[in-house]
NUSEMI-267952 format. One record per atom (N, C-alpha, C, O): y, z negated, x negated; residue number from 0; residue in one letter. Coordinates in Angstrom, 1 decimal, m for minus. Example, Ala and Ser with C-alpha at 12.3 -4.5 7.8 and 13.67 -1.06 7.14 Angstrom:
2
{rec {m5.7, m7.8, m13.2}, 0, "A"} {rec {m4.5, m7.8, m12.3}, 0, "A"} {rec {m3.3, m7.8, m13.2}, 0, "A"} {rec {m3.3, m8.5, m14.2}, 0, "A"} {rec {m2.2, m7.1, m12.8}, 1, "S"} {rec {m1.1, m7.1, m13.7}, 1, "S"} {rec {0.0, m7.9, m12.9}, 1, "S"} {rec {1.1, m8.0, m13.4}, 1, "S"} 
//
This chain:
70
{rec {m1.9, m7.5, 15.6}, 0, "M"} {rec {m1.1, m7.1, 14.5}, 0, "M"} {rec {m0.1, m6.1, 15.1}, 0, "M"} {rec {m0.5, m5.1, 15.7}, 0, "M"} {rec {1.2, m6.4, 14.8}, 1, "K"} {rec {2.2, m5.4, 15.3}, 1, "K"} {rec {2.9, m4.9, 14.0}, 1, "K"} {rec {3.2, m5.6, 13.0}, 1, "K"} {rec {3.1, m3.6, 14.0}, 2, "L"} {rec {3.8, m2.9, 12.9}, 2, "L"} {rec {5.0, m2.2, 13.4}, 2, "L"} {rec {5.1, m1.8, 14.5}, 2, "L"} {rec {6.0, m2.2, 12.5}, 3, "K"} {rec {7.2, m1.5, 12.8}, 3, "K"} {rec {7.4, m0.3, 12.0}, 3, "K"} {rec {7.8, m0.4, 10.8}, 3, "K"} {rec {7.1, 0.9, 12.5}, 4, "P"} {rec {7.2, 2.1, 11.6}, 4, "P"} {rec {8.6, 2.4, 11.2}, 4, "P"} {rec {9.6, 2.2, 12.0}, 4, "P"} {rec {8.8, 2.8, 10.0}, 5, "L"} {rec {10.1, 3.1, 9.5}, 5, "L"} {rec {10.5, 4.6, 9.4}, 5, "L"} {rec {11.5, 4.9, 8.8}, 5, "L"} {rec {9.6, 5.4, 9.9}, 6, "G"} {rec {9.8, 6.8, 10.0}, 6, "G"} {rec {9.6, 7.6, 8.7}, 6, "G"} {rec {10.0, 8.7, 8.5}, 6, "G"} {rec {8.9, 6.9, 7.7}, 7, "I"} {rec {8.6, 7.6, 6.4}, 7, "I"} {rec {7.0, 7.6, 6.4}, 7, "I"} {rec {6.3, 6.6, 6.6}, 7, "I"} {rec {6.6, 8.8, 6.0}, 8, "G"} {rec {5.1, 9.0, 5.8}, 8, "G"} {rec {4.9, 9.9, 4.7}, 8, "G"} {rec {5.8, 10.7, 4.3}, 8, "G"} {rec {3.7, 9.9, 4.1}, 9, "W"} {rec {3.3, 10.8, 3.0}, 9, "W"} {rec {1.8, 10.9, 2.9}, 9, "W"} {rec {1.1, 10.0, 3.5}, 9, "W"} {rec {1.4, 11.9, 2.3}, 10, "K"} {rec {m0.1, 12.1, 2.0}, 10, "K"} {rec {m0.4, 11.5, 0.6}, 10, "K"} {rec {0.4, 11.7, m0.3}, 10, "K"} {rec {m1.6, 11.0, 0.4}, 11, "S"} {rec {m2.0, 10.5, m0.8}, 11, "S"} {rec {m3.3, 11.1, m1.3}, 11, "S"} {rec {m4.0, 11.6, m0.4}, 11, "S"} {rec {m3.5, 11.2, m2.5}, 12, "R"} {rec {m4.8, 11.7, m3.0}, 12, "R"} {rec {m5.4, 10.6, m3.8}, 12, "R"} {rec {m4.8, 9.7, m4.4}, 12, "R"} {rec {m6.8, 10.6, m3.7}, 13, "I"} {rec {m7.5, 9.6, m4.4}, 13, "I"} {rec {m7.8, 10.2, m5.8}, 13, "I"} {rec {m8.3, 11.3, m5.9}, 13, "I"} {rec {m7.4, 9.5, m6.9}, 14, "I"} {rec {m7.6, 9.9, m8.2}, 14, "I"} {rec {m8.6, 9.0, m8.9}, 14, "I"} {rec {m8.4, 7.8, m8.8}, 14, "I"} {rec {m9.7, 9.6, m9.5}, 15, "F"} {rec {m10.7, 8.7, m10.1}, 15, "F"} {rec {m10.4, 8.8, m11.7}, 15, "F"} {rec {m10.2, 9.9, m12.3}, 15, "F"} {rec {m10.5, 7.6, m12.3}, 16, "K"} {rec {m10.4, 7.5, m13.8}, 16, "K"} {rec {m11.4, 6.4, m14.2}, 16, "K"} {rec {m11.2, 5.3, m13.9}, 16, "K"} {rec {m12.4, 6.9, m14.8}, 17, "R"} {rec {m13.6, 6.0, m15.2}, 17, "R"} {rec {m14.1, 5.4, m13.9}, 17, "R"} {rec {m14.5, 6.1, m13.0}, 17, "R"} {rec {m14.1, 4.0, m13.8}, 18, "A"} {rec {m14.7, 3.3, m12.7}, 18, "A"} {rec {m13.7, 2.9, m11.7}, 18, "A"} {rec {m14.0, 2.0, m10.8}, 18, "A"} {rec {m12.4, 3.4, m11.8}, 19, "T"} {rec {m11.4, 3.0, m10.9}, 19, "T"} {rec {m10.8, 4.1, m10.1}, 19, "T"} {rec {m10.7, 5.2, m10.6}, 19, "T"} {rec {m10.5, 3.9, m8.9}, 20, "A"} {rec {m9.9, 4.9, m8.0}, 20, "A"} {rec {m8.4, 4.5, m7.8}, 20, "A"} {rec {m8.2, 3.3, m7.6}, 20, "A"} {rec {m7.5, 5.5, m7.8}, 21, "Y"} {rec {m6.1, 5.2, m7.6}, 21, "Y"} {rec {m5.6, 6.0, m6.4}, 21, "Y"} {rec {m6.2, 7.0, m6.1}, 21, "Y"} {rec {m4.6, 5.5, m5.8}, 22, "I"} {rec {m3.9, 6.2, m4.6}, 22, "I"} {rec {m2.4, 6.4, m5.0}, 22, "I"} {rec {m1.8, 5.4, m5.5}, 22, "I"} {rec {m1.9, 7.5, m4.8}, 23, "S"} {rec {m0.6, 7.8, m5.3}, 23, "S"} {rec {0.4, 7.4, m4.2}, 23, "S"} {rec {0.1, 7.3, m3.0}, 23, "S"} {rec {1.7, 7.1, m4.6}, 24, "I"} {rec {2.8, 6.7, m3.6}, 24, "I"} {rec {3.9, 7.7, m3.9}, 24, "I"} {rec {4.2, 7.9, m5.1}, 24, "I"} {rec {4.5, 8.2, m2.9}, 25, "N"} {rec {5.6, 9.2, m3.1}, 25, "N"} {rec {6.6, 8.6, m3.9}, 25, "N"} {rec {7.0, 7.5, m3.7}, 25, "N"} {rec {7.2, 9.5, m4.8}, 26, "K"} {rec {8.2, 9.1, m5.7}, 26, "K"} {rec {9.5, 8.6, m5.0}, 26, "K"} {rec {10.1, 7.7, m5.5}, 26, "K"} {rec {9.8, 9.2, m3.9}, 27, "L"} {rec {11.0, 8.8, m3.1}, 27, "L"} {rec {10.8, 7.3, m2.6}, 27, "L"} {rec {11.8, 6.5, m2.5}, 27, "L"} {rec {9.6, 7.0, m2.2}, 28, "V"} {rec {9.3, 5.6, m1.7}, 28, "V"} {rec {9.4, 4.7, m2.9}, 28, "V"} {rec {9.9, 3.6, m2.8}, 28, "V"} {rec {8.9, 5.1, m4.1}, 29, "V"} {rec {9.0, 4.2, m5.2}, 29, "V"} {rec {10.4, 4.0, m5.6}, 29, "V"} {rec {10.7, 2.8, m5.9}, 29, "V"} {rec {11.2, 5.0, m5.7}, 30, "E"} {rec {12.6, 4.8, m6.0}, 30, "E"} {rec {13.4, 4.0, m5.0}, 30, "E"} {rec {14.2, 3.2, m5.3}, 30, "E"} {rec {13.1, 4.3, m3.6}, 31, "G"} {rec {13.8, 3.6, m2.6}, 31, "G"} {rec {13.4, 2.1, m2.5}, 31, "G"} {rec {14.2, 1.3, m2.0}, 31, "G"} {rec {12.3, 1.7, m3.0}, 32, "C"} {rec {11.8, 0.3, m3.1}, 32, "C"} {rec {12.1, m0.4, m4.4}, 32, "C"} {rec {11.7, m1.5, m4.6}, 32, "C"} {rec {12.8, 0.4, m5.3}, 33, "N"} {rec {13.0, m0.2, m6.6}, 33, "N"} {rec {11.7, m0.6, m7.4}, 33, "N"} {rec {11.7, m1.6, m8.1}, 33, "N"} {rec {10.7, 0.2, m7.2}, 34, "L"} {rec {9.5, m0.1, m8.0}, 34, "L"} {rec {9.5, 0.5, m9.4}, 34, "L"} {rec {10.1, 1.5, m9.6}, 34, "L"} {rec {8.9, m0.2, m10.3}, 35, "E"} {rec {8.9, 0.3, m11.7}, 35, "E"} {rec {7.5, 0.4, m12.2}, 35, "E"} {rec {6.6, m0.2, m11.6}, 35, "E"} {rec {7.2, 1.2, m13.2}, 36, "K"} {rec {5.9, 1.4, m13.8}, 36, "K"} {rec {5.4, 0.0, m14.3}, 36, "K"} {rec {6.1, m0.7, m15.0}, 36, "K"} {rec {4.2, m0.3, m14.0}, 37, "G"} {rec {3.6, m1.6, m14.4}, 37, "G"} {rec {3.8, m2.7, m13.4}, 37, "G"} {rec {3.2, m3.8, m13.6}, 37, "G"} {rec {4.6, m2.5, m12.4}, 38, "K"} {rec {4.8, m3.6, m11.4}, 38, "K"} {rec {3.5, m3.7, m10.5}, 38, "K"} {rec {2.9, m2.7, m10.1}, 38, "K"} {rec {3.1, m5.0, m10.3}, 39, "E"} {rec {2.0, m5.2, m9.4}, 39, "E"} {rec {2.3, m5.2, m8.0}, 39, "E"} {rec {3.2, m5.9, m7.5}, 39, "E"} {rec {1.5, m4.6, m7.2}, 40, "L"} {rec {1.6, m4.5, m5.7}, 40, "L"} {rec {0.3, m5.1, m5.2}, 40, "L"} {rec {m0.8, m5.0, m5.8}, 40, "L"} {rec {0.4, m5.8, m4.1}, 41, "Y"} {rec {m0.8, m6.4, m3.5}, 41, "Y"} {rec {m1.2, m5.7, m2.1}, 41, "Y"} {rec {m0.4, m5.6, m1.2}, 41, "Y"} {rec {m2.4, m5.2, m2.1}, 42, "S"} {rec {m3.0, m4.5, m1.0}, 42, "S"} {rec {m4.1, m5.2, m0.4}, 42, "S"} {rec {m4.9, m5.9, m1.0}, 42, "S"} {rec {m4.3, m4.9, 0.9}, 43, "Y"} {rec {m5.4, m5.6, 1.7}, 43, "Y"} {rec {m6.0, m4.6, 2.6}, 43, "Y"} {rec {m5.3, m3.7, 3.2}, 43, "Y"} {rec {m7.3, m4.6, 2.7}, 44, "L"} {rec {m8.0, m3.7, 3.6}, 44, "L"} {rec {m8.1, m4.5, 5.0}, 44, "L"} {rec {m8.3, m5.7, 5.1}, 44, "L"} {rec {m7.8, m3.7, 6.1}, 45, "A"} {rec {m7.7, m4.2, 7.4}, 45, "A"} {rec {m8.2, m3.1, 8.4}, 45, "A"} {rec {m8.5, m2.0, 8.0}, 45, "A"} {rec {m8.3, m3.5, 9.7}, 46, "E"} {rec {m8.7, m2.5, 10.7}, 46, "E"} {rec {m7.6, m2.6, 11.7}, 46, "E"} {rec {m6.9, m3.6, 12.0}, 46, "E"} {rec {m7.4, m1.4, 12.4}, 47, "D"} {rec {m6.4, m1.3, 13.5}, 47, "D"} {rec {m7.2, m1.6, 14.9}, 47, "D"} {rec {m8.4, m2.0, 14.9}, 47, "D"} {rec {m6.5, m1.5, 16.0}, 48, "E"} {rec {m7.1, m1.8, 17.2}, 48, "E"} {rec {m8.3, m0.8, 17.5}, 48, "E"} {rec {m9.2, m1.1, 18.3}, 48, "E"} {rec {m8.3, 0.4, 17.0}, 49, "K"} {rec {m9.4, 1.3, 17.1}, 49, "K"} {rec {m10.4, 1.3, 16.1}, 49, "K"} {rec {m11.2, 2.2, 15.9}, 49, "K"} {rec {m10.5, 0.2, 15.3}, 50, "A"} {rec {m11.5, m0.1, 14.3}, 50, "A"} {rec {m11.4, 0.9, 13.1}, 50, "A"} {rec {m12.3, 1.2, 12.3}, 50, "A"} {rec {m10.1, 1.6, 13.0}, 51, "R"} {rec {m9.9, 2.5, 11.8}, 51, "R"} {rec {m9.5, 1.6, 10.6}, 51, "R"} {rec {m8.7, 0.7, 10.7}, 51, "R"} {rec {m10.0, 1.9, 9.4}, 52, "K"} {rec {m9.7, 1.2, 8.3}, 52, "K"} {rec {m8.3, 1.6, 7.8}, 52, "K"} {rec {m7.9, 2.8, 7.8}, 52, "K"} {rec {m7.5, 0.5, 7.5}, 53, "I"} {rec {m6.1, 0.8, 7.0}, 53, "I"} {rec {m5.9, m0.1, 5.7}, 53, "I"} {rec {m6.5, m1.2, 5.6}, 53, "I"} {rec {m5.0, 0.3, 4.8}, 54, "I"} {rec {m4.6, m0.4, 3.7}, 54, "I"} {rec {m3.2, m1.0, 3.9}, 54, "I"} {rec {m2.3, m0.2, 4.3}, 54, "I"} {rec {m3.0, m2.2, 3.8}, 55, "I"} {rec {m1.7, m2.9, 3.9}, 55, "I"} {rec {m1.2, m3.2, 2.5}, 55, "I"} {rec {m1.8, m4.0, 1.8}, 55, "I"} {rec {m0.1, m2.6, 2.1}, 56, "T"} {rec {0.4, m2.9, 0.7}, 56, "T"} {rec {1.8, m3.4, 0.8}, 56, "T"} {rec {2.7, m2.8, 1.5}, 56, "T"} {rec {2.0, m4.5, 0.1}, 57, "Y"} {rec {3.4, m5.1, 0.1}, 57, "Y"} {rec {4.1, m4.4, m1.1}, 57, "Y"} {rec {3.7, m4.6, m2.2}, 57, "Y"} {rec {5.1, m3.7, m0.8}, 58, "L"} {rec {5.8, m3.0, m1.8}, 58, "L"} {rec {6.8, m3.9, m2.7}, 58, "L"} {rec {7.4, m3.5, m3.7}, 58, "L"} {rec {7.1, m5.1, m2.2}, 59, "D"} {rec {8.0, m5.9, m3.0}, 59, "D"} {rec {7.2, m6.7, m4.0}, 59, "D"} {rec {7.8, m7.5, m4.8}, 59, "D"} {rec {5.9, m6.6, m4.0}, 60, "G"} {rec {5.1, m7.3, m5.0}, 60, "G"} {rec {5.0, m8.8, m4.9}, 60, "G"} {rec {4.4, m9.4, m5.8}, 60, "G"} {rec {5.5, m9.3, m3.9}, 61, "K"} {rec {5.4, m10.8, m3.7}, 61, "K"} {rec {4.0, m11.2, m3.2}, 61, "K"} {rec {3.5, m10.6, m2.2}, 61, "K"} {rec {3.5, m12.2, m3.8}, 62, "K"} {rec {2.1, m12.7, m3.5}, 62, "K"} {rec {2.1, m13.7, m2.4}, 62, "K"} {rec {3.1, m14.4, m2.2}, 62, "K"} {rec {1.1, m13.8, m1.7}, 63, "N"} {rec {0.9, m14.8, m0.6}, 63, "N"} {rec {2.0, m14.7, 0.5}, 63, "N"} {rec {2.4, m15.8, 1.0}, 63, "N"} {rec {2.4, m13.5, 0.9}, 64, "T"} {rec {3.4, m13.3, 1.9}, 64, "T"} {rec {2.7, m12.9, 3.2}, 64, "T"} {rec {3.4, m12.3, 4.1}, 64, "T"} {rec {1.4, m13.1, 3.3}, 65, "N"} {rec {0.7, m12.7, 4.5}, 65, "N"} {rec {m0.5, m13.6, 4.7}, 65, "N"} {rec {m0.8, m14.5, 3.9}, 65, "N"} {rec {m1.2, m13.4, 5.9}, 66, "K"} {rec {m2.3, m14.3, 6.2}, 66, "K"} {rec {m3.6, m13.8, 5.7}, 66, "K"} {rec {m4.7, m14.5, 5.9}, 66, "K"} {rec {m3.7, m12.6, 5.0}, 67, "F"} {rec {m4.9, m12.1, 4.4}, 67, "F"} {rec {m5.3, m12.8, 3.1}, 67, "F"} {rec {m4.4, m13.2, 2.4}, 67, "F"} {rec {m6.6, m12.9, 2.9}, 68, "K"} {rec {m7.0, m13.5, 1.6}, 68, "K"} {rec {m7.4, m12.4, 0.6}, 68, "K"} {rec {m8.0, m11.4, 0.9}, 68, "K"} {rec {m7.1, m12.6, m0.7}, 69, "V"} {rec {m7.5, m11.7, m1.7}, 69, "V"} {rec {m8.9, m12.0, m2.2}, 69, "V"} {rec {m9.4, m11.3, m3.0}, 69, "V"} 
//
């Protein structure tokens, strides 16, 4: 898996509401990607070369744009 860093990074907090956990996305990223409230994003759990868990999220909301299975 090769990734191309875009030079943007942020910290997220895990927010619990009932039985669901949420992760925040920086407002500047949301605005820069033209995301709107209620838009669906697709995320996948993966591992890097050092076996660290990572989340891959497609910010364009397009489904089936990758080799991972939901």
